[in-house]
The first five atom37 places (N, CA, C, CB, O) and aatype in JSON, in Angstrom:
{
  "aatype": [12, 0, 15, 10, 0, 19, 2, 0, 19, 15, 7, 11, 0, 0, 10, 3, 11, 18, 14, 14, 7, 19, 14, 2, 0, 15, 16, 1, 8, 5, 14, 9, 5, 19, 14, 12, 13, 7, 10, 9, 1, 16, 0, 9, 10, 9, 4, 19, 0, 13, 19, 7, 7, 10, 10, 13, 6, 1, 15, 5, 0, 0, 3, 0, 4, 0, 7, 15, 7, 7, 19, 12, 1, 3, 7, 9, 4, 17, 2, 6],
  "atom_mask": [
    [1, 1, 1, 1, 1],
    [1, 1, 1, 1, 1],
    [1, 1, 1, 1, 1],
    [1, 1, 1, 1, 1],
    [1, 1, 1, 1, 1],
    [1, 1, 1, 1, 1],
    [1, 1, 1, 1, 1],
    [1, 1, 1, 1, 1],
    [1, 1, 1, 1, 1],
    [1, 1, 1, 1, 1],
    [1, 1, 1, 0, 1],
    [1, 1, 1, 1, 1],
    [1, 1, 1, 1, 1],
    [1, 1, 1, 1, 1],
    [1, 1, 1, 1, 1],
    [1, 1, 1, 1, 1],
    [1, 1, 1, 1, 1],
    [1, 1, 1, 1, 1],
    [1, 1, 1, 1, 1],
    [1, 1, 1, 1, 1],
    [1, 1, 1, 0, 1],
    [1, 1, 1, 1, 1],
    [1, 1, 1, 1, 1],
    [1, 1, 1, 1, 1],
    [1, 1, 1, 1, 1],
    [1, 1, 1, 1, 1],
    [1, 1, 1, 1, 1],
    [1, 1, 1, 1, 1],
    [1, 1, 1, 1, 1],
    [1, 1, 1, 1, 1],
    [1, 1, 1, 1, 1],
    [1, 1, 1, 1, 1],
    [1, 1, 1, 1, 1],
    [1, 1, 1, 1, 1],
    [1, 1, 1, 1, 1],
    [1, 1, 1, 1, 1],
    [1, 1, 1, 1, 1],
    [1, 1, 1, 0, 1],
    [1, 1, 1, 1, 1],
    [1, 1, 1, 1, 1],
    [1, 1, 1, 1, 1],
    [1, 1, 1, 1, 1],
    [1, 1, 1, 1, 1],
    [1, 1, 1, 1, 1],
    [1, 1, 1, 1, 1],
    [1, 1, 1, 1, 1],
    [1, 1, 1, 1, 1],
    [1, 1, 1, 1, 1],
    [1, 1, 1, 1, 1],
    [1, 1, 1, 1, 1],
    [1, 1, 1, 1, 1],
    [1, 1, 1, 0, 1],
    [1, 1, 1, 0, 1],
    [1, 1, 1, 1, 1],
    [1, 1, 1, 1, 1],
    [1, 1, 1, 1, 1],
    [1, 1, 1, 1, 1],
    [1, 1, 1, 1, 1],
    [1, 1, 1, 1, 1],
    [1, 1, 1, 1, 1],
    [1, 1, 1, 1, 1],
    [1, 1, 1, 1, 1],
    [1, 1, 1, 1, 1],
    [1, 1, 1, 1, 1],
    [1, 1, 1, 1, 1],
    [1, 1, 1, 1, 1],
    [1, 1, 1, 0, 1],
    [1, 1, 1, 1, 1],
    [1, 1, 1, 0, 1],
    [1, 1, 1, 0, 1],
    [1, 1, 1, 1, 1],
    [1, 1, 1, 1, 1],
    [1, 1, 1, 1, 1],
    [1, 1, 1, 1, 1],
    [1, 1, 1, 0, 1],
    [1, 1, 1, 1, 1],
    [1, 1, 1, 1, 1],
    [1, 1, 1, 1, 1],
    [1, 1, 1, 1, 1],
    [1, 1, 1, 1, 1]
  ],
  "atom_positions": [
    [[22.89, 3.89, 170.11], [24.02, 3.1, 170.51], [23.65, 2.28, 171.73], [25.23, 3.98, 170.78], [23.02, 2.77, 172.67]],
    [[24.06, 1.05, 171.71], [23.81, 0.19, 172.85], [25.14, -0.09, 173.54], [23.12, -1.14, 172.41], [26.2, -0.03, 172.92]],
    [[25.07, -0.38, 174.81], [26.29, -0.65, 175.55], [26.34, -2.12, 175.96], [26.39, 0.26, 176.79], [25.32, -2.8, 176.03]],
    [[27.55, -2.58, 176.23], [27.73, -3.97, 176.66], [27.69, -4.04, 178.17], [29.07, -4.54, 176.13], [28.26, -3.19, 178.86]],
    [[27.02, -5.04, 178.68], [26.98, -5.29, 180.12], [27.27, -6.76, 180.34], [25.59, -4.88, 180.73], [26.92, -7.6, 179.52]],
    [[27.9, -7.08, 181.43], [28.25, -8.46, 181.74], [27.17, -9.04, 182.65], [29.65, -8.56, 182.4], [26.85, -8.46, 183.68]],
    [[26.63, -10.18, 182.24], [25.62, -10.87, 183.03], [26.3, -11.47, 184.25], [24.9, -11.97, 182.19], [27.3, -12.16, 184.13]],
    [[25.74, -11.2, 185.45], [26.35, -11.66, 186.69], [26.27, -13.17, 186.85], [25.7, -10.99, 187.87], [27.14, -13.76, 187.5]],
    [[25.27, -13.82, 186.29], [25.09, -15.26, 186.46], [25.95, -16.04, 185.48], [23.62, -15.64, 186.27], [26.7, -16.93, 185.89]],
    [[25.87, -15.72, 184.21], [26.59, -16.51, 183.21], [27.99, -15.97, 182.92], [25.79, -16.55, 181.93], [28.82, -16.68, 182.36]],
    [[28.24, -14.72, 183.28], [29.55, -14.15, 183.01], [29.73, -13.73, 181.57], [0.0, 0.0, 0.0], [30.83, -13.31, 181.18]],
    [[28.69, -13.84, 180.76], [28.78, -13.47, 179.34], [28.34, -12.02, 179.16], [27.91, -14.41, 178.47], [27.55, -11.47, 179.93]],
    [[28.89, -11.42, 178.12], [28.52, -10.04, 177.81], [27.14, -10.03, 177.14], [29.59, -9.37, 176.89], [26.87, -10.83, 176.25]],
    [[26.3, -9.13, 177.58], [24.96, -8.98, 177.01], [24.81, -7.57, 176.47], [23.85, -9.29, 178.06], [25.35, -6.62, 177.04]],
    [[24.11, -7.45, 175.4], [23.9, -6.14, 174.79], [22.66, -5.5, 175.43], [23.73, -6.28, 173.23], [21.56, -6.05, 175.35]],
    [[22.85, -4.34, 176.06], [21.71, -3.63, 176.66], [20.81, -3.11, 175.56], [22.19, -2.47, 177.58], [21.27, -2.69, 174.49]],
    [[19.52, -3.13, 175.86], [18.55, -2.66, 174.87], [18.6, -1.13, 174.74], [17.14, -3.1, 175.25], [18.45, -0.59, 173.64]],
    [[18.82, -0.46, 175.85], [18.85, 1.0, 175.83], [20.19, 1.49, 176.35], [17.69, 1.58, 176.68], [20.7, 0.94, 177.33]],
    [[20.78, 2.5, 175.73], [22.04, 3.04, 176.23], [21.84, 3.8, 177.53], [22.68, 3.96, 175.18], [20.71, 4.13, 177.88]],
    [[22.92, 4.07, 178.25], [22.78, 4.82, 179.51], [22.18, 6.2, 179.27], [24.15, 4.96, 180.2], [22.49, 6.87, 178.28]],
    [[21.31, 6.61, 180.17], [20.68, 7.92, 180.07], [19.38, 7.93, 179.3], [0.0, 0.0, 0.0], [18.65, 8.92, 179.33]],
    [[19.05, 6.84, 178.62], [17.79, 6.76, 177.89], [16.77, 6.06, 178.78], [17.97, 6.0, 176.53], [17.08, 5.0, 179.34]],
    [[15.59, 6.6, 178.94], [14.6, 5.95, 179.79], [14.27, 4.55, 179.28], [13.32, 6.79, 179.86], [14.2, 4.32, 178.07]],
    [[14.09, 3.63, 180.19], [13.76, 2.27, 179.77], [12.27, 2.13, 179.51], [14.21, 1.26, 180.83], [11.51, 3.09, 179.66]],
    [[11.85, 0.94, 179.12], [10.47, 0.72, 178.7], [9.48, 0.97, 179.83], [10.3, -0.68, 178.18], [8.34, 1.35, 179.56]],
    [[9.89, 0.76, 181.08], [8.95, 0.94, 182.19], [8.68, 2.41, 182.49], [9.46, 0.25, 183.43], [7.67, 2.73, 183.12]],
    [[9.55, 3.3, 182.07], [9.34, 4.73, 182.36], [8.91, 5.53, 181.15], [10.59, 5.33, 182.93], [8.56, 6.7, 181.3]],
    [[8.93, 4.96, 179.96], [8.61, 5.75, 178.78], [7.12, 5.98, 178.58], [9.16, 5.07, 177.57], [6.74, 6.95, 177.94]],
    [[6.27, 5.12, 179.1], [4.84, 5.2, 178.81], [3.99, 5.61, 180.01], [4.36, 3.88, 178.3], [2.81, 5.28, 180.07]],
    [[4.57, 6.32, 180.94], [3.79, 6.78, 182.08], [3.1, 8.09, 181.71], [4.7, 6.97, 183.33], [3.69, 8.92, 181.03]],
    [[1.85, 8.28, 182.15], [1.11, 9.49, 181.78], [1.72, 10.73, 182.43], [-0.35, 9.36, 182.18], [2.31, 10.67, 183.51]],
    [[1.55, 11.84, 181.76], [2.01, 13.12, 182.29], [1.03, 13.56, 183.37], [2.14, 14.19, 181.16], [-0.19, 13.54, 183.15]],
    [[1.53, 13.96, 184.5], [0.68, 14.38, 185.61], [0.4, 15.88, 185.5], [1.34, 14.05, 186.97], [1.33, 16.69, 185.57]],
    [[-0.86, 16.24, 185.33], [-1.28, 17.63, 185.27], [-2.29, 17.82, 186.39], [-1.9, 18.02, 183.86], [-3.45, 17.45, 186.23]],
    [[-1.88, 18.39, 187.52], [-2.75, 18.41, 188.7], [-4.02, 19.26, 188.54], [-1.99, 18.92, 189.86], [-5.04, 18.92, 189.13]],
    [[-3.98, 20.33, 187.77], [-5.15, 21.2, 187.66], [-6.16, 20.7, 186.63], [-4.72, 22.61, 187.3], [-7.29, 21.19, 186.6]],
    [[-5.78, 19.73, 185.79], [-6.67, 19.28, 184.73], [-7.96, 18.7, 185.3], [-5.98, 18.25, 183.86], [-9.03, 18.95, 184.75]],
    [[-7.89, 17.93, 186.37], [-9.08, 17.33, 186.96], [-10.04, 18.39, 187.5], [0.0, 0.0, 0.0], [-11.25, 18.26, 187.34]],
    [[-9.51, 19.42, 188.12], [-10.37, 20.49, 188.65], [-11.03, 21.28, 187.54], [-9.56, 21.43, 189.54], [-12.22, 21.61, 187.61]],
    [[-10.26, 21.6, 186.5], [-10.82, 22.35, 185.38], [-11.87, 21.53, 184.66], [-9.7, 22.78, 184.41], [-12.92, 22.05, 184.29]],
    [[-11.59, 20.23, 184.45], [-12.55, 19.36, 183.78], [-13.84, 19.26, 184.6], [-11.96, 17.95, 183.57], [-14.94, 19.28, 184.03]],
    [[-13.73, 19.16, 185.93], [-14.92, 19.09, 186.78], [-15.75, 20.37, 186.68], [-14.51, 18.85, 188.24], [-16.97, 20.31, 186.58]],
    [[-15.09, 21.52, 186.69], [-15.82, 22.79, 186.58], [-16.53, 22.9, 185.23], [-14.86, 23.97, 186.76], [-17.67, 23.37, 185.16]],
    [[-15.87, 22.46, 184.16], [-16.5, 22.52, 182.84], [-17.69, 21.58, 182.77], [-15.48, 22.16, 181.74], [-18.73, 21.94, 182.23]],
    [[-17.56, 20.38, 183.32], [-18.68, 19.42, 183.31], [-19.87, 19.93, 184.13], [-18.22, 18.06, 183.84], [-21.02, 19.72, 183.75]],
    [[-19.59, 20.59, 185.25], [-20.68, 21.16, 186.05], [-21.4, 22.26, 185.26], [-20.13, 21.72, 187.38], [-22.63, 22.34, 185.3]],
    [[-20.65, 23.11, 184.56], [-21.27, 24.17, 183.75], [-22.11, 23.57, 182.62], [-20.18, 25.1, 183.17], [-23.21, 24.06, 182.35]],
    [[-21.6, 22.53, 181.96], [-22.35, 21.89, 180.88], [-23.64, 21.27, 181.43], [-21.48, 20.81, 180.19], [-24.69, 21.37, 180.8]],
    [[-23.56, 20.62, 182.6], [-24.75, 20.02, 183.2], [-25.76, 21.11, 183.6], [-24.36, 19.18, 184.44], [-26.96, 20.91, 183.45]],
    [[-25.29, 22.24, 184.1], [-26.18, 23.33, 184.48], [-26.92, 23.89, 183.27], [-25.4, 24.45, 185.17], [-28.14, 24.08, 183.32]],
    [[-26.2, 24.14, 182.19], [-26.83, 24.67, 180.97], [-27.81, 23.64, 180.41], [-25.77, 25.04, 179.91], [-28.89, 24.01, 179.95]],
    [[-27.44, 22.37, 180.44], [-28.36, 21.33, 179.98], [-29.62, 21.29, 180.81], [0.0, 0.0, 0.0], [-30.71, 21.1, 180.28]],
    [[-29.49, 21.47, 182.11], [-30.67, 21.51, 182.99], [-31.56, 22.7, 182.69], [0.0, 0.0, 0.0], [-32.79, 22.59, 182.71]],
    [[-30.95, 23.85, 182.41], [-31.75, 25.03, 182.05], [-32.53, 24.8, 180.76], [-30.85, 26.26, 181.9], [-33.71, 25.15, 180.68]],
    [[-31.86, 24.22, 179.77], [-32.55, 23.97, 178.49], [-33.68, 22.95, 178.67], [-31.55, 23.46, 177.44], [-34.75, 23.09, 178.09]],
    [[-33.42, 21.92, 179.48], [-34.46, 20.92, 179.73], [-35.66, 21.53, 180.45], [-33.89, 19.76, 180.56], [-36.8, 21.25, 180.1]],
    [[-35.4, 22.38, 181.44], [-36.48, 23.01, 182.19], [-37.31, 23.93, 181.3], [-35.92, 23.8, 183.38], [-38.53, 23.96, 181.41]],
    [[-36.65, 24.69, 180.42], [-37.38, 25.58, 179.51], [-38.23, 24.79, 178.53], [-36.41, 26.48, 178.76], [-39.33, 25.2, 178.18]],
    [[-37.7, 23.65, 178.07], [-38.45, 22.8, 177.16], [-39.69, 22.23, 177.85], [-37.56, 21.66, 176.63], [-40.77, 22.19, 177.27]],
    [[-39.52, 21.8, 179.09], [-40.66, 21.26, 179.84], [-41.71, 22.34, 180.09], [-40.2, 20.66, 181.17], [-42.91, 22.07, 180.01]],
    [[-41.26, 23.56, 180.4], [-42.2, 24.65, 180.63], [-42.95, 25.01, 179.34], [-41.47, 25.89, 181.18], [-44.14, 25.3, 179.38]],
    [[-42.25, 24.99, 178.21], [-42.9, 25.29, 176.93], [-43.93, 24.22, 176.58], [-41.86, 25.42, 175.81], [-45.0, 24.53, 176.06]],
    [[-43.6, 22.95, 176.85], [-44.56, 21.87, 176.59], [-45.79, 21.99, 177.48], [-43.9, 20.51, 176.8], [-46.91, 21.78, 177.01]],
    [[-45.59, 22.34, 178.75], [-46.73, 22.5, 179.67], [-47.59, 23.69, 179.25], [-46.23, 22.69, 181.12], [-48.82, 23.64, 179.36]],
    [[-46.95, 24.75, 178.77], [-47.69, 25.93, 178.32], [-48.53, 25.6, 177.09], [-46.73, 27.1, 178.02], [-49.7, 25.96, 177.0]],
    [[-47.91, 24.9, 176.13], [-48.64, 24.51, 174.92], [-49.76, 23.55, 175.25], [-47.69, 23.88, 173.89], [-50.81, 23.59, 174.61]],
    [[-49.56, 22.68, 176.24], [-50.6, 21.73, 176.64], [-51.8, 22.42, 177.27], [0.0, 0.0, 0.0], [-52.92, 21.91, 177.2]],
    [[-51.58, 23.58, 177.89], [-52.69, 24.31, 178.5], [-53.3, 25.33, 177.56], [-52.21, 24.99, 179.76], [-54.2, 26.08, 177.94]],
    [[-52.81, 25.37, 176.3], [-53.39, 26.28, 175.31], [-52.74, 27.64, 175.27], [0.0, 0.0, 0.0], [-53.3, 28.56, 174.67]],
    [[-51.59, 27.8, 175.86], [-50.91, 29.09, 175.86], [-49.79, 29.15, 174.83], [0.0, 0.0, 0.0], [-49.53, 28.2, 174.1]],
    [[-49.14, 30.31, 174.81], [-48.02, 30.54, 173.9], [-46.86, 31.08, 174.73], [-48.42, 31.53, 172.73], [-47.05, 31.99, 175.54]],
    [[-45.66, 30.53, 174.52], [-44.47, 31.02, 175.23], [-43.89, 32.21, 174.49], [-43.41, 29.9, 175.37], [-43.58, 32.11, 173.3]],
    [[-43.73, 33.33, 175.18], [-43.08, 34.51, 174.64], [-42.1, 35.03, 175.67], [-44.12, 35.61, 174.25], [-42.5, 35.38, 176.79]],
    [[-40.83, 35.09, 175.32], [-39.78, 35.6, 176.21], [-39.76, 34.86, 177.55], [-39.97, 37.09, 176.45], [-39.51, 35.46, 178.59]],
    [[-40.02, 33.55, 177.49], [-39.96, 32.73, 178.7], [-41.19, 32.82, 179.58], [0.0, 0.0, 0.0], [-41.19, 32.28, 180.69]],
    [[-42.24, 33.48, 179.1], [-43.47, 33.63, 179.88], [-44.6, 33.0, 179.1], [-43.78, 35.13, 180.19], [-44.73, 33.21, 177.89]],
    [[-45.45, 32.23, 179.81], [-46.56, 31.57, 179.16], [-47.75, 32.54, 179.11], [-46.94, 30.26, 179.91], [-48.21, 33.02, 180.15]],
    [[-48.24, 32.83, 177.92], [-49.37, 33.72, 177.73], [-50.59, 32.89, 177.29], [-49.03, 34.82, 176.67], [-50.59, 32.26, 176.24]],
    [[-51.59, 32.92, 178.11], [-52.86, 32.26, 177.76], [-53.74, 33.28, 177.07], [-53.57, 31.66, 179.03], [-54.2, 34.25, 177.67]],
    [[-53.96, 33.03, 175.81], [-54.76, 34.0, 175.04], [-56.08, 33.42, 174.63], [-54.01, 34.48, 173.81], [-56.88, 34.09, 173.99]]
  ]
}
């Protein structure tokens, strides 16, 4: 339902787009504020970066071990 409002300049009745109590277009599309989401997202990204760094370091160590003629077993390079 729309309500009638009188225009102050022309004195004519204008039909409001939104009835009273319904949020208007400027307030309907504002994002929901979740204060802890940024902190949780940061902690998750730090954990993902840490695990990625561990995997990268192990891969580099395995390549260096294979380059020197060794074999990686349980994270230790064995030169046989």
